[in-house]
C-alpha positions in Angstrom: 57.4 183.4 -145.3 60.3 181.4 -144.4 60.5 177.8 -143.7 60.5 176.1 -140.4 63.5 174.4 -139.4 63.7 172.1 -136.5 67.0 171.7 -134.4 67.8 169.0 -132.2 69.8 169.2 -129.2 72.2 166.2 -129.6 74.3 167.1 -126.6 71.2 165.5 -124.7 71.1 162.0 -126.9 74.9 162.0 -126.4 74.6 162.4 -122.5 72.2 159.4 -122.6 74.3 157.0 -124.5 77.5 157.8 -122.6 75.7 156.9 -119.3 74.7 153.9 -121.1 78.0 152.8 -122.1 79.5 153.6 -118.5 77.0 151.7 -116.9 77.5 148.4 -119.7 81.4 148.8 -119.0 80.4 148.7 -115.2 78.1 145.7 -115.5 81.0 143.5 -117.9 83.7 144.6 -115.2 81.4 143.2 -112.3 80.8 140.2 -114.4 84.4 139.4 -115.2 85.4 139.9 -111.6 82.9 137.4 -110.7 84.1 135.0 -113.0 87.7 135.4 -111.7 86.7 134.5 -108.5 84.4 131.5 -109.2 85.1 128.0 -109.4 84.7 127.8 -113.4 87.7 130.0 -113.7 89.8 127.9 -111.6 88.5 124.6 -113.6 89.4 126.4 -116.7 92.7 127.3 -115.4 93.2 123.5 -114.7 92.4 122.3 -118.3 94.3 124.7 -120.1 97.4 123.7 -117.7 96.7 119.9 -118.4 96.4 121.0 -122.1 99.5 122.4 -122.4 101.1 119.8 -120.5 99.9 117.2 -122.8 101.1 118.9 -126.1 104.4 119.0 -124.5 104.3 115.7 -123.6 104.4 116.3 -119.8 103.6 113.2 -117.8 100.3 113.6 -115.7 102.3 113.1 -112.4 103.8 116.5 -113.4 101.1 118.8 -113.0 99.2 116.9 -109.8 99.9 117.8 -106.2 98.3 115.5 -103.5 95.8 114.2 -106.3 95.3 117.9 -107.6 95.8 119.9 -110.3 98.4 122.5 -109.5 98.0 125.3 -111.6 101.0 127.2 -110.2 103.3 124.3 -111.0 106.0 125.4 -113.4 107.4 122.3 -115.4 106.1 123.3 -118.7 109.6 124.8 -119.5 112.1 122.4 -117.6 110.2 119.0 -119.1 111.5 120.8 -122.6 114.8 118.9 -121.4 113.7 115.6 -120.8 115.7 113.3 -123.4 112.9 110.8 -124.0 110.4 113.9 -125.1 113.4 115.3 -127.4 113.3 111.8 -128.9 110.0 111.8 -129.4 110.3 115.4 -131.4 113.1 113.9 -133.5 111.1 110.9 -134.7 108.3 113.4 -135.5 110.8 115.4 -137.7 112.0 112.4 -139.1 108.3 111.4 -140.5 107.9 114.7 -141.8 110.9 114.7 -143.6 110.2 111.5 -145.3 106.5 112.7 -146.0 107.9 116.1 -147.7 110.2 114.3 -149.9 107.2 112.8 -151.9 105.6 116.5 -152.4 106.7 118.7 -155.1 106.3 122.7 -154.3 106.8 125.4 -156.6 105.6 129.0 -156.8 106.5 132.5 -157.9 106.3 134.4 -161.1 109.9 133.5 -162.1 108.8 130.3 -163.3 107.4 129.5 -167.0 108.3 126.2 -167.2 108.4 123.2 -164.9 112.2 122.4 -164.1 114.0 119.9 -165.7 114.8 117.8 -162.8 111.2 116.8 -162.0 111.0 114.4 -164.5 113.3 112.0 -162.6 111.0 112.3 -159.3 108.6 110.0 -160.4 108.2 108.6 -156.9 106.4 111.9 -156.2 102.7 111.6 -154.6 101.7 115.3 -154.8 102.4 118.3 -156.8 101.6 121.9 -155.7 102.3 124.5 -158.5 100.6 127.7 -158.0 101.1 131.6 -158.9 103.3 131.1 -161.4 103.7 132.1 -165.4 103.6 128.2 -166.8 101.2 127.5 -169.6 101.6 123.8 -170.3 102.0 120.7 -168.4 104.4 118.5 -170.1 103.3 115.0 -171.4 106.0 113.3 -169.1 103.2 113.9 -166.5 102.0 110.0 -167.4 105.0 108.6 -165.9 104.3 110.0 -162.3 102.1 106.8 -161.2 101.7 107.2 -157.7 100.3 111.0 -158.3 97.7 111.5 -155.7 97.2 115.0 -155.7 97.7 117.5 -158.4 97.3 121.1 -157.5 98.0 123.3 -160.5 95.8 126.7 -159.6 96.5 130.2 -160.3 98.9 129.7 -163.3 98.8 130.4 -166.9 98.0 127.1 -168.3 96.0 127.1 -171.1 95.2 123.1 -171.8 95.8 119.8 -169.9 97.9 116.9 -171.9 95.5 114.0 -172.7 98.5 112.0 -170.7 96.8 113.1 -167.7 94.1 109.9 -168.4 97.2 107.6 -167.5 97.1 108.6 -163.6 95.1 105.7 -162.4 95.6 106.9 -158.8 94.7 110.6 -158.8 92.6 111.4 -156.2 92.6 115.6 -156.4 92.7 117.8 -159.5 92.7 121.4 -159.1 93.3 123.3 -162.3 91.3 126.6 -160.8 92.2 130.1 -162.1 94.2 129.4 -165.0 93.1 129.9 -168.6 91.4 126.5 -169.6 88.7 126.6 -172.5 88.4 122.7 -172.4 88.8 119.6 -170.9 90.5 116.7 -172.3 88.2 113.3 -172.3 91.2 111.4 -171.3 90.4 112.9 -167.7 87.3 110.6 -167.5 90.1 107.6 -167.0 91.2 109.1 -163.6 88.6 106.8 -162.3 89.8 107.3 -158.8 89.2 111.0 -159.0 87.3 112.5 -155.9 88.0 116.1 -156.2 87.8 118.3 -159.7 88.3 122.1 -159.0 87.9 123.9 -162.5 86.4 127.2 -160.9 88.1 130.7 -162.6 89.0 129.7 -165.9 86.5 132.2 -167.6 85.8 130.2 -170.7 84.9 126.6 -170.5 81.5 126.0 -171.7 81.2 122.2 -171.5 82.7 118.8 -170.2 83.3 115.6 -172.3 80.9 113.1 -171.7 83.8 110.7 -170.5 83.6 112.5 -167.5 80.7 110.3 -166.8 83.0 107.5 -165.8 84.2 109.4 -162.5 82.2 107.5 -160.0 84.3 108.3 -157.1 83.7 112.1 -157.6 82.4 114.1 -154.2 83.3 117.3 -155.0 82.8 119.4 -158.2 83.6 123.2 -158.7 83.1 124.7 -162.2 82.3 128.2 -160.9 83.3 131.4 -162.8 83.1 129.8 -166.3 80.6 130.0 -169.6 78.4 127.0 -168.6 74.8 127.4 -170.3 73.6 124.3 -168.7 74.4 121.7 -166.2 76.7 119.1 -168.1 75.1 115.9 -168.7 78.1 114.2 -167.4 77.7 115.8 -163.8 74.4 114.4 -163.8 75.6 110.8 -163.8 78.3 111.5 -161.1 76.6 109.3 -158.7 78.6 110.1 -155.5 78.5 113.6 -155.9 78.0 115.6 -152.7 79.2 119.3 -153.6 78.3 121.0 -156.7 79.5 124.8 -157.4 78.1 125.9 -160.9 77.8 129.8 -159.7 78.8 132.5 -161.5 78.1 130.8 -165.1 75.1 131.4 -167.7 72.7 129.0 -166.8 69.3 129.5 -167.5 67.2 126.7 -166.1 68.0 123.4 -164.3 67.2 120.0 -165.8 64.1 118.5 -164.5 65.9 115.2 -163.6 68.4 117.0 -161.5 67.0 114.7 -158.6 69.4 111.9 -159.7 71.9 113.3 -157.7 70.6 111.8 -154.7 73.9 112.2 -152.7 74.3 115.8 -153.3 74.5 117.7 -150.0 75.5 121.4 -151.6 74.3 123.4 -154.6 75.8 126.5 -155.7 73.9 128.4 -158.4 74.4 132.2 -157.4 75.2 135.0 -159.9 73.3 132.8 -163.0 70.4 134.0 -165.0 68.0 131.4 -163.7 64.4 132.6 -163.4 62.5 129.4 -161.8 63.8 126.5 -159.9 62.4 122.8 -160.8 60.1 120.9 -158.3 63.0 118.2 -158.5 65.0 119.9 -155.7 62.4 119.0 -153.3 63.1 115.3 -154.0 66.9 115.4 -153.0 66.8 113.7 -149.7 70.4 115.0 -148.8 70.6 118.2 -150.1 71.3 120.6 -147.0 72.0 123.7 -148.5 71.0 125.7 -151.8 72.6 128.9 -152.6 71.0 131.0 -155.6 70.6 134.7 -156.7 67.3 136.0 -156.3 66.8 139.2 -158.9 66.0 137.2 -161.8 63.9 134.3 -160.0 60.2 134.5 -160.7 59.0 131.0 -159.5 60.6 129.0 -156.6 58.8 126.1 -155.1 57.0 126.6 -151.8 58.5 123.3 -150.8 62.0 124.2 -151.1 61.4 127.8 -148.9 59.3 126.0 -146.2 61.5 122.5 -146.4 61.0 120.1 -143.3 64.3 117.8 -144.4 66.6 120.7 -142.9 67.1 122.3 -146.1 69.2 125.9 -145.7 67.6 128.0 -148.9 69.5 131.1 -149.1 68.6 133.8 -151.9 71.4 136.4 -152.3 70.7 139.9 -153.7 73.6 141.0 -155.7 74.7 144.5 -156.0 75.5 145.8 -159.7 78.8 145.7 -160.7 80.5 148.5 -162.1 82.4 148.4 -165.3 84.5 150.9 -166.7 85.4 150.1 -170.1 89.1 150.0 -171.5 91.0 148.9 -174.4 92.9 146.3 -172.8 90.6 142.9 -173.2 92.9 141.1 -171.3 93.2 143.6 -168.6 88.9 143.1 -167.8 89.3 139.7 -167.9 92.5 139.4 -165.4 90.3 141.8 -163.0 87.3 139.6 -163.5 89.0 136.6 -162.5 90.6 138.5 -159.3 87.1 139.6 -158.2 85.8 135.9 -158.6 88.7 135.0 -156.4 88.0 137.5 -153.8 83.9 136.2 -153.9 85.0 132.9 -153.6 86.6 133.2 -150.5 83.8 135.5 -149.2 81.4 132.6 -150.1 83.6 129.8 -148.4 83.2 131.9 -144.9 79.7 132.7 -145.6 79.2 129.0 -146.0 80.9 127.8 -142.8 79.0 130.3 -141.1 75.8 129.0 -142.2 76.6 125.5 -141.3 77.0 126.5 -137.9 73.7 128.4 -137.6 70.5 126.1 -136.5 68.3 128.1 -139.0 68.9 130.7 -141.7 67.0 133.4 -143.5 65.6 132.9 -146.7 66.7 136.2 -148.1 70.2 137.7 -147.1 71.9 140.4 -148.7 75.3 139.9 -150.4 77.7 143.1 -150.6 79.4 142.3 -153.8 83.4 143.8 -154.0 83.8 146.1 -157.1 86.8 146.8 -158.6 87.9 149.5 -160.9 89.0 148.1 -164.5 
């Protein structure tokens, strides 16, 4: 006796959906026509014209006619010939050139070391060196006493010189996605540092206690390293608002984590946490907490049902497929590349979360797996 096979007539379903699509398109067309004929559309056109005129420096009288906005007025292009406007643009260009002379930028894999002429430009306020093959930062870095920003991401830097502690005016240090294994204790002398990014170095396991002196720090990113616990120095950074310690090897959180009473964002996903301490409930300004829920067996109810506006997100990570190959360096580089992609994803995801009034307790994250 044979099996009965049920056959569905998909033509009926297809016809039904085609009818619905046609009705929906007709509805959208009518709504568009209604908006175009409404006063709201005219107001929108007027405001767009006013904004465009303001961007180009057109005086208000140029786009008014009998006291009303004339959306048909064609004066935006002709006004560009105004000598006063040209003078304004020239001044603006002059200011930009003046500012740019204090900024040093370098990128490209053809660079294996910093150029010699750099040591003569001690007036610089910013370094932006990225995507190069540079491995060391020279000791003459200490001579740049006006340096405010030191961006050294995505290079091959294996260590930072102790002389970095001489940069008393440094506010931003970014050495993400390099080959650092440690951080010099002298960095704790950069007393005005506000942002520290050490993410993606893959090998940092601890931070020196001297970094406790960095009381102005508001942003710390040590994700994609090998931390087994939150460094003691981080718990002493009294003004810290953002801490990203995701993609590490954390097994637990310190019970006194609530001493970070200014902390607003705490990213813990992709660790080995099995529980969250109740101390998290005592952090008055914590507004976003992200964890990976696969290993968590204990979560304080007060965290999930917080009445303080805390957005708690538990991500479900899909497993990463790893194909073992002989070249260990290639594996590390591919892991680093994957971490870069995921950081971009999380940045966009968090920005979206902040715009929502509420968020679900559990979300699904699709991890990008790379063939190694």
